[in-house]
C-alpha positions in Angstrom: 50.2 -1.2 27.0 52.6 -4.0 28.0 53.9 -6.5 25.6 52.8 -9.9 26.7 54.7 -11.8 23.9 51.6 -12.6 21.8 52.4 -9.9 19.2 56.0 -11.0 19.0 54.9 -14.6 18.4 52.3 -13.6 15.9 54.9 -11.6 14.0 57.3 -14.6 14.1 54.8 -17.1 13.0 53.6 -14.8 10.1 57.1 -14.7 8.9 57.4 -18.5 8.9 54.2 -18.8 7.0 55.6 -16.8 4.1 58.1 -19.6 3.4 57.0 -22.3 1.0 57.6 -25.5 3.0 57.7 -27.7 -0.1 60.5 -25.5 -1.6 62.4 -25.5 1.7 62.1 -29.3 1.9 63.1 -30.0 -1.7 66.1 -27.6 -1.4 67.2 -29.4 1.8 66.7 -32.8 0.3 68.6 -31.9 -2.9 71.5 -30.6 -0.9 71.6 -33.7 1.2 71.4 -35.9 -1.9 74.2 -34.0 -3.6 76.4 -34.4 -0.5 75.6 -38.2 -0.5 76.4 -38.4 -4.2 79.8 -36.7 -3.6 80.5 -39.2 -0.8 79.3 -42.2 -2.8 81.3 -41.5 -6.0 84.7 -42.7 -4.7 83.1 -46.0 -3.5 81.3 -47.0 -6.7 83.0 -50.0 -8.2 84.2 -49.9 -11.8 83.0 -52.5 -14.2 85.7 -54.9 -15.5 83.8 -55.9 -18.6 82.5 -52.8 -20.2 83.4 -49.2 -20.6 80.1 -48.1 -19.0 80.9 -47.5 -15.4 78.2 -46.8 -12.8 80.2 -43.8 -11.6 79.6 -42.1 -14.9 75.8 -42.6 -14.9 74.8 -41.4 -11.4 73.1 -38.2 -10.7 70.6 -36.3 -8.5 67.2 -35.7 -10.0 64.1 -33.8 -8.7 60.8 -34.8 -10.0 57.2 -34.9 -8.7 58.3 -33.2 -5.5 60.8 -36.0 -4.8 64.6 -36.0 -4.8 66.4 -39.1 -6.0 69.9 -40.3 -6.5 69.7 -42.5 -9.6 71.9 -44.6 -11.9 70.7 -43.8 -15.3 72.0 -46.3 -18.0 73.3 -48.7 -15.4 70.3 -48.7 -13.1 69.6 -52.4 -13.6 73.1 -53.4 -12.5 74.0 -51.4 -9.4 72.1 -53.6 -7.0 74.2 -56.6 -8.0 77.4 -54.9 -6.9 75.6 -53.5 -3.8 73.9 -56.7 -2.6 76.0 -59.4 -4.4 75.0 -62.4 -6.4 75.7 -66.1 -6.3 79.0 -65.4 -8.1 79.8 -62.0 -6.8 80.5 -60.8 -3.2 78.3 -57.9 -2.0 80.2 -54.6 -1.9 77.7 -52.5 0.0 79.1 -49.3 -1.5 75.7 -47.4 -1.4 74.6 -48.4 2.0 78.1 -48.1 3.4 78.4 -44.5 2.1 75.1 -43.7 3.7 75.8 -45.2 7.1 79.2 -43.5 7.2 77.7 -40.1 6.5 74.2 -40.5 8.0 74.7 -37.8 10.6 75.9 -35.2 8.1 73.1 -36.1 5.7 70.5 -35.7 8.4 72.1 -32.4 9.5 71.9 -31.0 5.9 68.3 -32.1 5.6 67.2 -30.3 8.8 69.6 -27.3 8.8 67.4 -24.9 6.9 64.3 -25.8 8.9 66.2 -25.3 12.2 67.6 -22.0 11.0 64.1 -20.8 10.0 62.7 -21.7 13.4 65.5 -20.0 15.2 65.0 -16.8 13.3 
């Protein structure tokens, strides 16, 4: 009996279905977030007034099937340095780090999925 490709495709798709897509996605997002964090760290401005620097309070967390890069104890303040205030010029360190590394971040997020589909 000649192979018409359906069996090969059925085998291929059954292997794909064994992979937990949520786990694959979370892993990819966590790797991308860790890469972004690594690129972001050198750009985070230091506080001139206190000994609590945003750089010392940033981390990647995974909760409720979401991956986040968060500033823990300095969460309230990072947006002032990023966006500026009446008395402070915007530094755009977070958005700048993302824009500079956007292609690599997207590649990290999709790499596992592409590898899985390519076999």
